[in-house]
DRENLUMGU-49534 format. One line per field, with one value per residue (C-alpha): residue number from 1; residue in one letter; x, y, z. Coordinates in nm, 2 decimals. Example, Ala and Ser with C-alpha at 12.3 -4.5 7.8 and 13.67 -1.06 7.14 Angstrom:
vexvo	[1 2]
doro	[A S]
x	[1.23 1.37]
y	[-0.45 -0.11]
z	[0.78 0.71]
***
This chain:
vexvo	[1 2 3 4 5 6 7 8 9 10 11 12 13 14 15 16 17 18 19 20 21 22 23 24 25 26 27 28 29 30 31 32 33 34 35 36 37 38 39 40 41 42 43 44 45 46 47 48 49 50 51 52 53 54 55 56 57 58 59 60 61 62 63 64 65 66 67 68 69 70 71 72 73 74 75 76 77 78 79 80 81 82 83 84 85 86 87 88 89 90 91 92 93 94 95 96 97 98 99 100 101 102 103 104 105 106 107 108 109 110 111 112 113 114 115 116 117 118 119 120 121 122 123 124 125 126 127 128 129 130 131 132 133 134 135 136 137 138 139 140 141 142 143 144 145 146 147 148 149 150 151 152 153 154 155 156 157 158 159 160 161 162 163 164 165 166 167 168 169 170 171 172 173 174 175 176 177 178 179 180 181 182 183 184 185 186 187 188 189 190 191 192 193 194 195 196 197 198 199 200 201 202 203 204 205 206 207 208 209 210 211 212 213 214 215 216 217 218 219 220 221 222 223 224 225 226 227 228 229 230 231 232 233 234 235 236 237 238 239 240 241 242 243 244 245 246 247 248 249 250 251 252 253 254 255 256 257 258 259 260 261 262 263 264 265 266 267 268 269 270 271 272 273 274 275 276 277 278 279 280 281 282 283 284 285 286 287 288 289 290 291 292 293]
doro	[M N W N Q I A T A I S A V S G E S F N P Q R I D S I G G G C I N S A Y R L V G E R Q S Y F V K L N R A D R L E M F E A E A E G L H A L A E A Q A I K V P L P V C S G I E A D Q A Y L V M T Y F E S G G V N S T A A E S F G Q Q L A M L H R H S Q A Q F G W H R D N T I G S T P Q P N T Q I D D W L M F W R Q Q R L G F Q L A L A K Q H G A S G S L L R Q G D E L L Q R M D G L F T D H Q P Q P S L L H G D L W S G N Y A V T R E G E P I I F D P A V Y F G D R E A D L A M T E L F G G F S R R F Y A A Y N D A W R L D S G Y A V R K T F Y N L Y H I L N H F N M F G G G Y A G Q A E R M I E Q L L S E L R]
x	[-2.06 -2.04 -1.93 -1.91 -1.63 -1.44 -1.51 -1.37 -1.05 -1.02 -1.06 -0.80 -0.54 -0.62 -0.66 -0.98 -1.34 -1.49 -1.86 -1.98 -2.29 -2.32 -2.19 -2.18 -2.11 -1.85 -1.86 -1.59 -1.39 -1.39 -1.19 -1.30 -1.61 -1.55 -1.72 -1.69 -1.74 -1.85 -1.81 -1.86 -1.50 -1.34 -1.41 -1.24 -1.22 -1.28 -1.21 -1.37 -1.29 -1.29 -1.12 -0.84 -0.75 -0.63 -0.26 -0.34 -0.46 -0.16 0.08 -0.12 -0.10 0.28 0.31 0.13 0.36 0.66 0.53 0.44 0.79 0.94 0.77 0.73 0.36 0.05 -0.11 -0.40 -0.25 -0.34 -0.52 -0.59 -0.67 -0.82 -1.10 -1.46 -1.77 -1.57 -1.45 -1.10 -1.09 -0.85 -0.92 -0.74 -0.77 -1.04 -0.97 -1.21 -1.13 -1.14 -1.12 -0.81 -0.62 -0.31 -0.12 -0.17 -0.07 0.26 0.32 0.24 0.51 0.77 0.67 0.67 1.03 1.11 0.95 1.16 1.48 1.43 1.63 1.77 2.05 1.83 1.52 1.20 1.07 1.10 0.75 0.53 0.20 -0.07 -0.13 -0.51 -0.60 -0.31 -0.01 0.29 0.63 0.90 1.20 1.49 1.78 2.05 1.96 1.67 1.63 1.62 1.37 1.14 1.18 1.10 0.88 0.69 0.65 0.73 0.50 0.21 0.28 0.27 -0.07 -0.19 -0.11 -0.32 -0.60 -0.61 -0.41 -0.35 -0.04 0.07 0.06 0.26 0.52 0.57 0.58 0.86 1.05 1.02 1.15 1.46 1.52 1.41 1.77 1.79 1.56 1.82 2.14 2.17 1.95 2.07 1.78 1.83 1.60 1.35 1.06 0.75 0.38 0.35 -0.01 -0.01 -0.30 -0.53 -0.78 -0.53 -0.46 -0.67 -0.64 -0.76 -0.99 -0.69 -0.54 -0.27 -0.19 -0.26 -0.20 -0.35 -0.41 -0.03 0.15 0.49 0.83 1.17 1.22 1.28 1.10 1.00 0.76 0.56 0.57 0.46 0.14 0.05 0.00 -0.23 -0.61 -0.63 -0.30 -0.22 -0.18 0.11 0.20 0.25 0.50 0.67 0.72 0.85 1.10 1.22 1.29 1.44 1.46 1.36 1.59 1.49 1.44 1.15 0.92 0.96 1.01 0.68 0.50 0.72 0.63 0.26 0.25 0.27 -0.05 -0.24 -0.15 -0.26 -0.59 -0.63 -0.55 -0.81 -1.08 -1.01 -1.18 -1.00 -0.69 -0.53 -0.55 -0.41 -0.12 -0.04 -0.03 0.20 0.44 0.44 0.53 0.81 0.95 0.96 1.19 1.42 1.45]
y	[1.49 1.59 1.26 1.41 1.64 1.33 1.15 1.45 1.44 1.07 1.13 1.40 1.18 0.86 1.02 0.83 0.95 0.80 0.82 0.64 0.44 0.32 0.43 0.16 0.23 -0.01 -0.08 -0.20 0.11 0.29 0.60 0.68 0.63 0.43 0.38 0.20 0.40 0.16 0.27 0.09 -0.05 0.05 0.07 0.29 0.28 0.61 0.71 1.02 1.21 1.56 1.83 1.87 1.50 1.55 1.53 1.20 1.07 1.22 1.04 0.72 0.76 0.82 0.51 0.30 0.43 0.33 -0.02 -0.05 0.06 -0.22 -0.46 -0.72 -0.73 -0.60 -0.28 -0.07 0.22 0.58 0.77 1.11 1.30 1.64 1.82 1.82 1.96 2.02 1.66 1.51 1.22 0.96 0.76 0.42 0.14 -0.12 -0.49 -0.77 -0.99 -1.37 -1.63 -1.65 -1.97 -2.15 -2.09 -1.72 -1.72 -1.89 -1.64 -1.36 -1.48 -1.49 -1.15 -0.98 -1.10 -0.96 -0.63 -0.61 -0.66 -0.30 -0.08 0.27 0.43 0.55 0.45 0.65 0.81 1.14 1.25 1.19 1.00 0.84 0.51 0.49 0.85 0.92 1.12 0.90 1.10 0.96 1.18 0.99 0.89 0.62 0.48 0.24 0.23 0.61 0.61 0.37 0.53 0.88 0.85 0.53 0.41 0.74 0.93 0.70 0.71 1.09 1.07 0.82 1.06 1.33 1.08 0.99 0.67 0.54 0.64 0.28 0.23 0.55 0.47 0.12 0.26 0.50 0.21 0.02 0.31 0.32 -0.06 -0.15 -0.17 -0.50 -0.66 -0.59 -0.73 -0.98 -0.81 -0.53 -0.43 -0.29 -0.03 -0.24 -0.10 -0.17 -0.16 -0.03 -0.14 -0.50 -0.67 -0.92 -0.65 -0.48 -0.79 -0.97 -1.20 -1.08 -1.28 -1.39 -1.53 -1.27 -1.13 -0.76 -0.52 -0.17 0.10 0.14 0.35 0.32 0.38 0.21 0.01 -0.33 -0.59 -0.76 -0.47 -0.57 -0.94 -0.87 -0.69 -0.98 -1.18 -0.91 -0.91 -1.26 -1.34 -1.53 -1.89 -2.12 -2.14 -1.76 -1.77 -2.08 -1.92 -1.60 -1.78 -1.99 -1.67 -1.47 -1.64 -1.44 -1.42 -1.62 -1.30 -1.21 -1.42 -1.16 -0.85 -0.90 -0.81 -0.50 -0.39 -0.47 -0.25 0.05 -0.06 -0.14 0.20 0.36 0.18 0.31 0.66 0.63 0.43 0.41 0.11 -0.20 -0.13 0.04 -0.27 -0.48 -0.24 -0.25 -0.63 -0.62 -0.38 -0.60 -0.90 -0.71 -0.58 -0.93 -1.02 -0.73 -0.72]
z	[-1.08 -1.45 -1.60 -1.95 -1.83 -1.71 -2.03 -2.22 -2.01 -2.09 -2.46 -2.46 -2.29 -2.48 -2.82 -2.87 -2.82 -2.51 -2.44 -2.13 -2.19 -1.83 -1.49 -1.23 -0.86 -0.71 -0.34 -0.11 -0.04 0.30 0.19 -0.17 -0.37 -0.69 -1.02 -1.35 -1.67 -1.94 -2.31 -2.64 -2.65 -2.33 -1.96 -1.69 -1.31 -1.14 -0.78 -0.62 -0.31 -0.17 -0.39 -0.13 -0.18 -0.54 -0.42 -0.27 -0.61 -0.79 -0.56 -0.61 -0.98 -0.96 -0.75 -1.00 -1.27 -1.06 -1.02 -1.39 -1.49 -1.28 -1.53 -1.25 -1.16 -1.35 -1.22 -1.34 -1.54 -1.45 -1.72 -1.58 -1.27 -1.17 -1.01 -1.13 -0.95 -0.63 -0.63 -0.70 -0.93 -1.05 -1.37 -1.43 -1.67 -1.57 -1.54 -1.51 -1.21 -1.22 -0.95 -0.73 -0.81 -0.70 -1.02 -1.00 -0.63 -0.72 -1.00 -0.77 -0.52 -0.79 -0.94 -0.60 -0.54 -0.88 -0.79 -0.47 -0.66 -0.80 -0.58 -0.54 -0.32 -0.04 0.16 0.11 -0.21 -0.40 -0.27 0.02 -0.02 0.20 0.38 0.36 0.42 0.66 0.54 0.48 0.48 0.26 0.30 0.15 0.38 0.39 0.74 0.74 1.12 1.13 0.85 1.02 1.37 1.25 0.94 1.02 1.38 1.55 1.31 1.39 1.76 1.75 1.57 1.83 2.11 1.93 1.89 2.26 2.29 2.64 2.83 2.85 2.47 2.43 2.70 2.56 2.21 2.31 2.47 2.14 1.95 2.17 2.16 1.80 1.68 1.86 1.60 1.32 1.46 1.18 0.91 0.68 0.45 0.11 -0.04 -0.23 -0.43 -0.22 -0.29 0.07 0.15 0.03 0.20 0.03 -0.05 -0.28 -0.48 -0.74 -1.04 -1.38 -1.60 -1.79 -1.48 -1.41 -1.07 -1.03 -0.75 -0.69 -0.43 -0.35 -0.10 -0.28 -0.13 -0.11 0.20 0.36 0.15 0.47 0.53 0.22 0.31 0.67 0.55 0.33 0.65 0.80 0.75 0.60 0.44 0.12 0.03 0.11 -0.25 -0.26 0.03 -0.10 -0.44 -0.29 -0.07 -0.37 -0.56 -0.27 0.07 0.38 0.68 0.99 1.20 0.98 1.20 1.47 1.25 1.07 1.39 1.41 1.06 1.10 1.41 1.17 1.00 1.32 1.46 1.14 1.16 1.52 1.39 1.11 1.28 1.66 1.83 1.93 1.72 2.02 2.23 1.94 1.90 2.27 2.26 1.96 2.13 2.45 2.23 2.06 2.39 2.54 2.25 2.32 2.70]
***
């Protein structure tokens, strides 16, 4: 990688000369490689992947802009993207993380509710993006259940079939697709601006104590889908959920629907990584069908 070329691109966009004095590899990602470029007065966060993943980075950058424009929660700001030495790159502003604390968790709950108040006429988004490394279609339509049936759950089940999922998982998945309307008899979602991939690994607190979210898979959908994923892979503190509910109370049916929404992510993990996620997805489907029969 020719880091000087990326530094030149940063300088051109920022209008200030940037000369990296140190390049630090940052671990923790399973899809991209990541680095911190340290200059005299400024640092930047850089993601790298194959050249054919540039569109993925461009969609991520546009999602970060959409979240930033909502002025609800802090996000790293995209600086530039492109291809260098046969690798796609995305440069963002760098933030120093601090320790997670209860005050920040409470602020995050309030700010997430504020983000979800941002709406548009239809579900979806004006462009497709990715969830992890998996394509995520976002064709905009008025019908939430059709959107989720076709572009979320049905899409992942079709991929699972290609990846060798068991016949029982696919049969029960098809049954859930047919019966899922029963989970929404008393719930009419509005199109809320969603982060889309909001697990604990995509949240941090800055050194100044501000909540910050990153690595989005943005679209407009049921706010419960964002809340559901916060309960997957570790979850958040009680103060976060209490603050969110104080700002915008969740319907009682969320307790069941959160499993329905998280099924999408578990199927996606099966499609990306295989392993025991298929069994977990099947158990989730069985639980949901027991609520609907």
